[in-house]
N, C-alpha and C positions, 0 to 999 in steps of 0.2 A: 534561602531566599525570603526577603521581607515581603509583607503582604502587598505593598505598593508595587514592588517589582513584579510579583506574581500576577497581579491584575494587568499590568502593562504587557507582560509576556503573553497572557491569555488573549488580550485584545489583538495583538499582532499575529499570534499563531492560529487563532480560530479559523480564519478563511482558508489558509493553505491546508490545514489539517482536514477540515470538512471536505474540501474539494478533492484532496488526495484520496480519501476513503470513498467518497461518493462516486467519483468517476471510475475508480478501480472496480467497484461492484457493478455499476451500470454497464461497463464494458463487457463483463462476463455475461450479463443478460442479453446485451445486443448481439454478441457473437453466437450465443446459444440460439437465439431466435433465428439468426441467419442460417444456422445448420439444422433447423427443424424443430427445436424445442421451444414451445410457446409458454412454458410455465412462468417465467419471470415477467413476461409481457402481460399475461393474463392477471397476474397479481399486482400489476402496477409498479414493478421494481425496476423497470428500464426507465429511470427518471433521474434528473439532475437535482431533484429536491432532496436535500440532506436529510430531512426529517424522516423519509422513507427508509433510510439506511442506518440511522443512529442506533448504536448499542450503548446502553448506559455505562457499562464497564469499559468496553474496548474503544468507544469513541470519545468518551468524556473523562471518566475517572482515571484510566491508565495514562493517557497523554498528560493530564494535569499532574499526576504523580511523577512522571518522568521529567516534566518541566521543572517541578519543584526540586527533585533530587539531582537534576543536572545530568542524568544518564542518557542513553540512546533513546531518542524520541520516537515512539511507535505506538500503534493501536490497531484497532480493526473495527469493521462495521458488521451489521447483520449480514450474513452471507446471502447472496442472491440465490434463490432456489433454482437448481438445474436438475432436470430429469435426464441423465445421460442416455437412458434407454430410448428416449424420444428423438435423439439426434439421428441424422441420416446414416452416419457410420459411427456408432457410439465410441469405439476404441480410438479411432483416428481423429474424430472431431473433438474428442475430449481435450486433445493437445492444444487446439486453437482456442477453445473456450477458456482453458486454464491460463494460456499465455496472454490472453487479452488484458488481464488485470495488471500484471507487471509491465506490459508495453504501455498501458495508459499512464502508469506512474513515471515511466521513462520519458514519455512525451511531455508530461507536466513538469518534470524536473528541468527539461530543456526550456519550456515556456517561462518558468520562474527565473531561470538563468538569464533569459533575454530581458525580463523585467528588471533584474538586478543591474544588468549593464545599462539599461535606460535610466535607472535611479542614480547611477554613478555619473552619468553625463549630464543629467538635469542640473540647472542652477540650484544652489543651496536654498531650500525653502522648507516649509512645514511638512511637505508631502514626501520629499526625497528620502529622508532618513527612515520613517516608518515603512515606506515601500521597499527600501533595501532590506530592512529587517524582516519583513514579511516574505520577501523573495528568497532570502537565505534560509528561512525555515521551510519554505516551499520546496527548495532543492533538497534539503536534508530529509524531510519526512517522506518525500516521494522515493528517494534513493533507498532509504531504510525499508520502506514498504516493499519495494521492488526486490531487494536482496532477501528480505525475510520470507517473502512469499515464494521465492525460487528455491528455498530449502527443500530437498526431496523427502518431505515428511507429510503424508496425507493427514488432514485435509487441506494442507497448504497447496497453493497452485503448483509448486514444484513437485510435490508428491503425486498430484493428478497427472502432470506431464510425464513423470517417470512411469506411472501405471500405463499411460498411453503408449510409451515408447518400448517398454520392456516386453519380452516374449510372454506368452499367456501365463505360464507357470510362475515366473518371477513376479509378473504384475499382480497376480492373484495373492501371492504371499504378502507383497507390499500393501495391497489394498486392505488386508485384514488388520493393519495397524491403525486404520482410520479412526475407529471408535476411541482409541487411546492417544491420538495424535495431539489434541489440545492439552491433555494432561502432561504429555512429554514437553510440549512447548512451554507451558507454565513453569514446569520444573526448571527448564533451561533459562527462563526469564528471571526467576528469583535467585539463580545462581550466576556466577560470573561467566558461565559457559556461553550463553547466548551472545554476550558482548565480545568474547574471544572469537566466535564464529563470524559475527556480522561486522566487527570492527574493521578488519583489513580491507574487504571489498567495498564497504560503505565509504571509508576514508579515501580509498584509491579512486572510486567513481566520482566522488565529490571534487577531488582535486583535479581530475581529468576535465570535468565540466567547467570548473573555475578557470582552468588554463585555456580551454577552447574559447571561452567568452572573455577572457582577460579580466577576471574578477579578483 
């Protein structure tokens, strides 16, 4: 990708990427507060201000790299701190705290699909094409983040959900993987394996949303 094309891609992708990551993390904090854990609230992390959630590698460098390489666009933010022991029912409530992030991404994908539909029916002007490009990236990044985070690998949301749902013995075994989870994820990301895992559900969900909205 040439430098001019990269700058244009960054300008169009910045807003949907920042909102996808910011709302995902804020949703965790909001639901954690609802179920009794005030940690994220006290640290000011239940916020729509992207600056509070930006991680240099996951929010900036990695999305730029994937945009440049043309691979699956994904990244992450600074995780919202959650003290699961402070939840009203730690094991049960962990499910809803973890699920909040992927659900936020699903709702945002639907929102961007509605904007894409609006861009298609607007008269041709200077705003319609950039809005459509931004909306298409918004759909893609939110579906990728949703599917990625639903993988049953701690510390991803899917791993936390699995720990919540499994019997105590199996949940304890899975939870012990968490210190190594990010190393496993990075290994999968630098190999073709993550693309093999994410590709089919991501493509299928994007096609489903596009068909529902007639995109």
